[in-house]
TORGU-209793 format. One record per residue (C-alpha): residue in three letters; x, y, z. Coordinates in steps of 0.5 Angstrom, whole numbers, plus 500, padded with zeros to 3 digits. Layout:
<sites>
AlaXYZ ...
</sites>
This chain:
<sites>
Met770337525 Ser770332530 Ile768331538 Thr774334542 Thr775329548 Thr776332555 Tyr779327560 Leu776328567 Ser780326574 Lys777323579 Thr775329583 Glu772332577 Val768326576 Gln765327583 Ser764334582 Leu760333575 Leu756327579 Asp756331586 Val758325590 Thr763323594 Ala769318593 Phe764313596 Gly759315592 Leu763314586 Trp765307588 Arg757306590 Ile755308583 Ala760304579 Lys758298583 Lys750300582 Tyr751301574 Asp754296570 Asp754301564 Phe757306568 Pro763309564 Thr770306566 Pro776310567 Glu781310561 Lys788306563 Asn792309558 Pro790316557 Gly797319555 Pro799326557 Phe792326560 Ala794321566 Thr793323573 Lys797321579 Asp793315580 Gly793313572 Glu786314571 Val781319568 Trp774319565 Asp772320558 Gly768327559 Thr763326553 Lys762318555 Leu760320562 Tyr756326560 Arg752322555 Trp751316560 Met748321566 Ala743324561 Lys740317560 Thr740315567 Pro734318571 Glu738319577 Phe743324574 Glu739326568 His738333571 Arg746334571 Gly747330564 Ala748333557 Ala742338556 Leu740336549 Leu741328550 Arg736328556 Pro729326555 Leu724331553 Pro718333557 Ala712330556 Asp708337556 Leu714340551 Ser712347550 Ser714350543 Gly720355543 Lys721361540 Trp726364535 Ala730369539 Gly734373533 Tyr741373531 Gln748373535 Asp755375533 Thr760370536 Pro768369536 Lys767363532 Gly762366527 Pro754368526 Ala749364530 Leu742364531 Asp738364538 Trp732359540 His728360547 Thr726353549 Ala723349554 Leu730347556 Gly733354556 Thr736358550 Ile740354545 Arg745358541 Leu746355534 Val753357531 His753356523 Thr760354523 Ser764347522 Lys770350525 Asp773345530 Gln772346538 Ala767352536 Ala761350540 Ser766349546 Ala769356545 Val763360544 Ala760356551 Ala767358554 Asp767365552 Leu759366555 Ala761362561 His767367562 Arg763373561 Gly758371566 Asn753368561 Pro749375560 Asp745372555 Gly742366559 Val745361554 Thr744353556 Thr747350550 Val751352544 Cys751348538 Ala755348532 Leu755344525 Tyr759337525 Gly760338517 Asp756332515 Ile749329516 Ser746325522 Phe739321523 Ser735327522 Gly739333519 Pro746336519 Ala750333525 Leu751338531 Val756338536 Ala753341543 Thr757344549 Asp753346555 Thr755353558 Ala755349565 His760345563 Pro764348557 Thr769344556 Ile765337554 Glu763337547 Tyr757331545 Glu754330539 Ala746332538 Gln741331534 Trp738337529 Gly731334530 Val731335537 Val733342537 Ala728343532 Gln723340536 Leu725344542 Ala725350538 Gly718348535 Gln719350528 Asp724348522 Leu731350523 Pro735354517 Trp741352514 Trp746355509 Pro751351505 Gly758352507 Leu760357501 Leu754362503 Arg755361511 Ser756368512 Ala754373517 Glu751378512 Leu746373509 Ile745369516 Arg743376519 Gln738377514 Trp734371516 Gln727370520 Pro722365520 Gly718364514 Ala723368510 Pro724365503 Ala731363501 Leu736369499 Val739368492 Ala746370493 Glu753370489 Val758365491 Pro764369494 Ala770368490 Gly775364494 Thr782365495 Gly785361489 Glu780365484 Gln782371487 Ile789370486 Leu788367479 Arg784373477 Arg789378479 Ala794375475 Ala790374469 Ala789382469 Asn797383470 Ser799386463 Val806382464 Phe803376462 Asp801375454 Ala794373452 Ala795366452 Ala797366460 Gln792371461 Ala786366458 Ala789360461 Leu789364468 Thr782366467 Tyr779360465 Met782356471 Ala779362475 Asn772360472 Asp773353473 Ile774354480 Arg768359481 Asn764354477 Asp766348482 Arg764352488 Val757354485 Arg756346483 Asn758344490 Ala753349494 Glu748346489 His750339491 Asp750341498 Ile743344498 Glu740338494 Leu744333499 Phe742336506 Gly735338503 Arg734331501 His736327507 Ser734332513 Thr727333516 His725340520 Leu730344515 Val729350511 Ile734353506 Gly737360508 Ala740361502 Arg741359495 Pro747360490 Asp746365484 Thr746361478 Ser744367473 Thr751367470 His753360471 Pro757356468 Leu762361466 Pro766360460 Ala771355460 Ala777353455 Asp775349449 Asp781345449 Arg787343454 Gln792346449 Thr790353450 Leu791352458 Ala797348457 Ala800354453 Gly799359458 Ser801355464 Lys808354461 Val808361460 Ile806362468 Ala811357470 Ala817360466 Ser815367469 Ser819370475 His813375477 Pro810374484 Asp803373481 Ala806368477 Val809364483 Ala802364487 Ala798362480 Leu803356479 Glu801353486 Leu794353484 Val795350477 Leu799345480 Ala794343485 His788344480 Asp791340474 Pro798339474 Arg798335467 Leu797342464 Leu805343466 Pro810340462 Phe813337468 Gly813330471 Ala813328478 Leu817332483 Thr824328485 Lys829329490 Ile836326490 Ala842326494 Leu848328490 His854324491 Pro861324486 Gly861319481 Thr854318480 Ala849319474 Ala846324478 Glu853328479 Lys854327471 Trp847330470 Ala848336474 Arg855338471 Arg850339464 Leu845344468 Thr846351467 Leu845356472 Cys839361471 Asp835366475 Pro829363479 Thr822362476 Ala815361479 Ala817353477 His823354482 Ala819357487 Ala814351487 Leu820346487 Ala823350493 Asp816350497 Gly819355502 Arg826351503 Pro833354503 Val836354496 Asp843354494 Ala843355487 Phe837355481 Phe839351474 Ile835349468 Asp837342464 Pro838345457 Leu836339454 Thr829338457 Asp828345460 Met826342467 Pro827347473 Val832344478 Leu834346485 Arg841345489 Thr839344496 Thr843342502 Thr841338508 Gly846337513 Asp853336510 Ala849332504 Pro848337498 Gly841334494 Leu837336488 Arg830337487 Phe827337480 Tyr821335476 Ala822329472 Pro821330464 Leu815328461 Ala819326455 Leu827325453 Pro830329447 Asp828326440 Thr836326438 Gly836319434 Ala840316440 Glu838310444 Leu838307451 Thr844304453 Ser843302460 Val839305466 Val842306473 Leu837305479 Asp840311484 Gly835315488 Thr831315481 Val831311474 Trp837314470 Val837313463 Lys844313459 Thr844314452 Ser848312446 Asp850320445 Gly853320451 Gln848323455 Val845321462 His837324464 Pro833323469 Ala827318467 Pro821321464 Cys815320469 Thr808323469 Pro806328475 His802323479 Glu806317479 His813315481 Leu819311479 Trp821305484 Trp824298484 Gly825293489 Asp820289493 Gly814292494 Trp811288499 Gly806285494 Asp806291489 Lys810291483 Pro815296480 Ser811297474 Glu811304473 Ala819304472 Ala818298468 Thr813301463 Val818307462 Ile824303461 Asn820299456 Thr817305452 Leu824308452 Leu828301449 Asp824302443 Asp823310442 Leu828314447 Gly824320445 Ala817317446 Thr812321451 Ile811316457 Asp804314458 Leu803310465 Arg795310465 Glu796302464 His803301467 Trp800294470 Thr801292463 Ala808292463 Pro812286461 Arg812281466 Gly820280465 Leu822287466 Thr818288472 Ala820282475 Leu828284474 Leu826291477 Glu823287483 Lys829283484 Gln834290485 Ala836291492 Lys835298494 Pro842300497 Gly847303492 Pro847305485 Thr845299480 Glu847299473 Ile843295468 Ala845294461 Arg841295455 His842287453 Thr839285460 Leu833289459 Leu831287452 His832280455 Ala828281461 Arg822284457 Met822277453 Thr822273459 Thr816270462 Pro817269469 Pro813264473 Arg807267476 Ser807267484 Tyr800267488 Glu801274489 Asp800276481 
</sites>
């Protein structure tokens, strides 16, 4: 969440300060710290090109005795004889559950949400309805921790378009008691409605998120085999365990760094942690089945696998290339086999129009043909390894990605891990060590599985060769050139 900036015209500033044009000129002369107008506010510019940041101006007013009565309510000096406030109960709002507090400054409504512009939206709704509850200020959660507790965004109903940051400790001082707070995953209307001063923290089950629900629905689908169902269940359990741990962590963090705060609810940990897979082979085997399925549940589940842990899938990095006649990509494309779409194809498409669905019969990688304008292109996952046929690398072609030509007459997109990408040329100080590592590995063993965890240790000569390659147009580099380069030790530059 953030503080939304509202820009005010000169007329609006005069209205906020209740002064004439001359009065505004006098204020600017009298106060050296009076906010100056913005000279380049973009789309907020007025005819004379000047607007004021409403938050800055509203904060300044609250700290300036002449105007504090018109400034931000929660930034004004507190009364010396401050009387204790009173809890005024639960309220539903358009942006979520809220609790009201009657205070010496009026009723403060604290909305327990960190949605953007929640405070101003609730204040505007109240103002539009004539403010039937007599609320002076609406607060919402900023999402992080400030000096005295959870940071707050505030909006006064007198000026519902202006947001400013307020202090938890100030609101607690006005309320005359510690304020309740709920971790985000337990910030529900049902739980907040049950709270009252002095009540112990409720123990509640952390609700299942959308991802967990999708995985559990798929795990219950008999169309998938036992391996896939087990993998889906374990991933759903992992997500649930993470959510419980996150709620516990937030409670520990906010409780330790806050004053005047009481915890409204704690997660039920009586059945946690839920069982997780003992080995990644179980998860990988099940994930492979999901990727090859065409069931709608598999499509939704695979998106979560890719987000949760893409290394469980037999796919490398997502790769996109243009398709031109006579190129290595075009030769590879002739090898592809048309197929029915799978969940993996759906993930590749990512909502884009698709001309045809393919699979590489030698690596089992899914491939899409798409058209952007007049140029056809391919989207595919790079393989994690090439077929171990006993052949050797004869050359590489740099064209969109790294292509590998082999002694048995095949051409392959070079293997790559899910979180890396293959590139070459001048990296403005960065080195194309990922591509150098892949080529170095394949020169010795065409069927080796690629490991890029320490790609920066690639042979410096091979890395330097790739660094010198120009980006435009295909470039083919023969095996003997690659072998010679990796045996070469180029002089170190000051950038190394």
